[in-house]
N, C-alpha and C positions, 0 to 999 in steps of 0.2 A: 504493500500500500504506500509506504514512504517513497519508494522509487517511482511509482506511478504519479504521486503528487508532485515530486520534484520535476518530472518530465513535463507535466501539464503546466506548471508555473513558468517553465522556460518557453514552451511552445506557444502558450496562449498569451503572448505579450500584448494582445489587443482583442477586445470583445465587446458586444453591445446589446441593447434592448431589441426585441423583435421588431421587424419592419412595420411601418405604419400601414394601415389598411383603409379601405373605403369606408367612410363614415356611415354608409348605408348598411353595413354588415349587421346581421340580426343580433339583437341583444343576447349576450351570453352564448354566442355560437362557440362550439367546442374548438373550431378551427380559427378563431380570431386570436391572433398572437398579441396584438398590441393596439392601443387606440392611437389614432392620429393626434398630433400634438395640439391642433388648434381648430377642430370643427366646433360648431355651435349647436348644441353642447357636445362634449366628447361622448362617444358611445361607451356603453358598459361592456366589459370583457370578462371572460371566464376567469382568467388570471388577473384579479383585480389590481394587483400592484403595477400593471402596465398602464393604468389610467393616469392622466396628468390633469391637474386642476389649478396650476399656477396662473392660468389665464383669468381665473376668477378674482385675482387681485384687483382687477379693474371692475368696479361695481357695475358698470354698464353691461358687462358680460353675464351677470347673474340673472338668469331668466327662468330658472326652474325652482320649484318649492324646496327641493333638497339642497340647493346651492349653499345655504348658510352652513350646512354640515360638511360640505365638500371643501370649503376653504375657510379656515379659522386662522386669521393672521396672528403671528407671534411677535412680529416686529414690523411696525408701520413703515420703517425705512428700508426694509429688506423683504421683498415679496417672495423670495425663495425660502423663507422660514415660515412654515405653516403646518397646521394639523388638519387631517381629513378623515372623515368617518364614512362608512358605507355598509351595506348588508344585502342579504337575499333571503327570500322565503320561497321555497319550491315544494309543490305537491305533485307527485307522480304516481299514477295508477298503472299497474301492469297485470295482465292475465295471459297465461299460456295454456294451451291444450296440447298434450303430448310433448311437453318440454323434453329436450334432449332426445328427440325423435321417439319418445315413449319408451326408451330403453332403460329407464330408472329402476329403482328397487321396489316399485309398487306404491311409493308415496303419492298423495293426491297432487294434481297439477297445481302449480303456484298461482295465487291471485292475492295481491297485496297493494297497500298504499304506502308510498315512501314520503317522508317529510324531512326536508333539509332546511335548517336555519343557520345562516352564516353572518357574522359581523366582523368588521375589521377596522383597524386604526392605522393611519399612515402619517408618520412624523418626519417632516423635512427640516433639516437644520443646515442650510447651505450645502456643503458637500457630504454631510452625513445624513443617513436616512434609516429609520427603523419602521418595520412593517410587521403587524401581527394580525392573525385571523383565527377566530374561534368558530367551531362548527358543532352543531347538534344534529345527529342523524338517527331517525327512528323509522322502523318498519312496523306497520299495523297489518296483521294477517300473516299467518305462517311464521310467527315470531320465533318459535323454537328452532326453526330451520334458517333463521336470518343469518346471512353472511356478515362478517365484520365490515365489509365494504358498504353495507346498508344499515347497520345497527351499531351506533355508538352514541350514547346520550350526550357526551361532552368530550370534545377532542380539540387539540391544538393543531390546526390544519397548516398554518404557516407562521413562522417567526424568524425574521432574519434582519441583518444589519448590512447596509451598503456604504461603501466609501467611493466617492467619485472624484477622479482627477481629470484635468483637461478642461475643454470647453463646456459651457453649460447649455448651449443650444443643442436641440435634439439631433440636428444634422451636422454637427461639428465633429471635432476629433476628441474623443474622450475614452476613459477606461473606468469601469466599475468593478470593484472587488466585493463579492457577496459571500456571506457566511451565515449558516443557520439552516432552517427548514423552509422549503419553497416548492412551488409547482414548476413544471418544465414542459414546454410544448415545442418540438422541433419540426419545422417545415409543415407538412401536411399531417403530421401525427402518426405516420405509418410505423414508426419504431418507438418514439417517446412522445406521449401525449398526456392529457389531463384526465381522461376517463370520466366524461361528464355525466353519462347516464346513471350510474349508481350514485348512492347518496354521498359517498366519500371519494373524492377525486384522488388520483395519485399525488403523493408528495415525497420529496427526497430530502435527506440530511447531508450537508457537506459544504463544499466550496465551489464557487463559480467565478470566473473572470469573463467580463463582457466588454468588448472593445468596439469602437465605431470610428469610421473615417468616411465622412459624408454619408452615403446610403449603404455602405458596406458594413457588414457585421462579422465578428468572430467570437465564438463562445468556446471556453475551455472549462471543464468541470470534472470533479471527483466526488461521487455521491454514493449514498446508500438509500434504497427505498425504505420508507417507514414500515415498521412491523405493525400491521393493523390488529386492533383488539376490539372486542364487543363491549367491554365494560371498563376500560381504563384508557388513559392517554396513550396514543400510539407511540411505541418506542422505536429504537433503532434496530434494524435488521442486520444481524451479524453474518448471515449466510449468503448475502448477495451484494454485489458492487456494480456500479456503472461509472465509466469514465469516458472521456472523449473530447474531440474537437469538431466544431461545426462552423463552417464559413458560408456566408450568403452575400451575394453582390450582384449588381446589374451587369449584364453582359456587354452593353453598349452596341448591340447589333441593331440593324434596321428593324427587325422584328422584335418588339419590346419583350424582354425576358429577364428573369432572375435565375441565377445559377447557384445552387447549394452544393457544396462538397463537404463530405464528413467522414470521420472515423469514430466508431463507438466500440468500446470494449466492455464486456460483462463477464462476471463469474457467478456461479450458482452452485451451492454445495449439494443440491439434489434436484435434478431435472428429469422428467419422465417423458418417454416416447413409446411408440408401439413396441420397439425392440427391447425396452427395459429402462431402468433408472441408473443414474450415475451422476457424479459431479461434472459440471460443464464450465469451460471457459471458451468464449466465442468472441471473435472480432468481426465487425461489420464495416465494409467500405461502400459508400453510396454516393449518388449524384442525383440531383433533382432539378429539372428544368420546368419553370412555370411562368405563366404570364397571360396576357390577353391582347388581342389586336382586332379592331373592328368589333364584330359580334362574336369572335372566337375566344374561348378560354381553354387553356391546356395545362396539364400537370403530369409529367412523366418522371418516373423514378426507378432506376435499376439499383439493386443492392447485391453485393457478394459477401458471403459469410464463410469463415474458416475458423479452425480452432481444435479443441479436444473435448471429447465426450468419453469420460472414463479413460480407457487406454486406446480409444479409437479416434481417428481424424474426423473432422467435420468439413464438408464442402457442400454449401447450399446457396440458393440465390432466389431472387424474386424480381419481377418486372411489374410495376403497378402504373396504370395510365388512367387519366380522367380527361376527356376531351368533350367540348360542347360548343354549341352555337346558339346565340340568342337573337331572335328576330325582333329587334327593338321597335321597328316601325309598325308591327302588326298588333291588332287588339290582343290584350292580355300578355303581350311580349313572350311568346312561347320560346322555351329553350329545349333543344334536343341534345341529349347527352349520351355518351357511351363510356363506361368504365370497363377496362379489360385488365385482368390480373392473372399472374401465374406465380405461385409460391411452391418451391420444389418440395418433394416428398422423399422418403427414404426408400431407395430401390434395393438396398442391401447388395450392392454390386461387388466387384472384385476389390479386395483390400479392406472391405468392411467399413468404409467411410460412411458416416451418418449424413444423409442428404436432407433431413427435415429442416425446413426454414423455421427460424425462431423470430416472431415479430416483437419480442421483448415487451415493452410497456406501451402497447399500441392503443390507438384511439378506440373509444367505446363505439359500438354499432358500426364496425368496419364495413360490412356489406349492406346492412340495413338496421332499422331501429330495433329489430328483434334480437340482434346480437347472438345468433345461434351458433356460429362457427368461427373458429380461430383461423387466421390466414396462414395455415401450415398445410402443405400437401393439397393445394387448392388451385383450380383454374376456373375462371368465370368470365362471362360476358353479361354486362349490366346496362342495357339501354333504358333511357328515362325520358319523360316529358314533364316539364315544369311550366306552370301557368301562373300569371299574376293578375287576377281579376281586378284588384285594387293595389295601391301601393303598400297596404298593410297585410294583405292576404295572399298567400302562396299555396298552390296545390301541386302535388307531385304524384305522378303515376310511373311505375317502373316494373320491370321483370328482371330476374337474375337467374341465369343458367349456370349451374354449379357442377363441377366434376372434381374427382380426385386427380391430382397430378400423376399418381401411380397407385394401383390397387395393392401394392406391397406395403403401403403405409396406411395408417388409420385416418379417421375423421375426428377432429379435436374440438372440444368446447372452448369458450373464450378463456377460461382459466388454465387450459392445457390438459384437461381431463380427456380421456379417450372415450368418445361417444360410440364409434363403430370400429371394430377391429380391422386389421389388415386382412387382405384376401389374396390368394395366389392367382386367381383368375376372376373372370366376370366383368361386367360393365363398370366403367369408371364414373358413370353418372351418379350424382347425389340427388339431384332434383331441380325443380324450378320454383322460384318464389314469385308471387304476385304482391305488389306493394302499393299502398295509397296513403297519402299524408296531407294534412292541412296545417299550415302555420300562420298564426294571426298575431301581428305585432300591434297590440292595442295601446298605442302611445309609447312614450319613452320608457316607462317603467314596467309594462306588462307584456308578456308573451305567452301564447298558448299553442300547444301542438296536439294533434290527434293523429295516430298512426295505426295502420292495420297491415299485417303481413300474413300470408298463407303460403307455406312451403309444401309443394306437391312432391312427396318422397318418390324416388325412382324405384323400379322393380328390384334393383340390387339392394337398396336400403330396406325395402320391405322383406326381402328374403333373409336379411340379417336381423329381422325382428323390429325394424323401425316403422314409423307411421308418419302420416302427414302432420304438420305442425301449424298451429294458429297462434298469433300474437296480437293482442290489442293493448295499446298504450295511450294514455292521455296525461299531459303534464302542463302545469302553469307555473310561471315564475314572476315574482314581484321583486324588482331590483331597485336599489337607491344608492 
């Protein structure tokens, strides 16, 4: 660990806050990395420490009822010294029929209501900053079976201190050193994200360096994921580590694009796949190209993984793509999208190398809101149609065709549990999901979502004892 820390401190000589996003981004979107520095008013983000409120030092900018709590001046002569408060109340209902393809141990299908209450305080003292967030997570229904990611009455979600050197302007040249507990969302969240759907998002304990030069960013970090508990403050996880470097910068090409390049390292004292359990150390090398031009949006990301699983080598990879076109001049501004993903599975070929891709701390609802399957040993095609009848209402219709990458590896649940075993032969098809969702942004502080997913299990899944799956979810958030 000390050697890894020393290497990161040398390599991450510059790093920065996540890039600014379109102010129209949905409130508390999982994939919103940071608020733009000066929209009126700034959008709320899932990682609340990315929000900036120093513009409220000007009384003319205070237009919302919550603004008095967002900027409390500590020094009339220095607008950079202020205290800010915020919070969230979220209610989320979920119901499954044939959860885990109906291959469980006979327990009733889950149906429950999740309640999340979060409050935070953000203290800015020129170049020093302290941020803390407390969270209460409760599950009503199936409480005896509640996971610690849904049930913890009182938890310390984030608590860290920042020291900033260099320019104070967001697009200047600066360096932030961060220590403590905090959330992390890298790129599109395919490997490290905030896990928004459950009550308790991911959080990490450790060190981070964040550097900026104009719109370029570099992150270096050495972290441990928090050990989640149902009845106590989440502690430190001694069995897993995460370290890495992540760079993001504009390409300067004629076609507007942002290029991310990164290295991530992880170790886990116990990781399970269809072939068995062992300690794992895995390295990930990735690149992400994303942007928009005209009506087009694109996000393409290849990742290569290598390392050791017990006494065996690892060689795995994925290619994830998300491409769409919005017809802005047509009524309801329809957007046609296509996601295509391939995440390698374990073929158990010569040399005994493990081929199962590990998505690490990936985003919740990777394929859809039902969050049925882990992106390991998976290939899929996911066309979608999105409509915006009003500026506040968005409707989405989609289908997702799912296959195993290889029948010699299993199908995994989101937490890495084996849902369906490996098979030496037979069809690779898992099934096809039909999806429908409504999202309503009822003003600055309220957002409501309704989502339904039905997965038609393939003949191969049914032959293995699986069945069709239904998911119904509805959630509402009040944010201030």
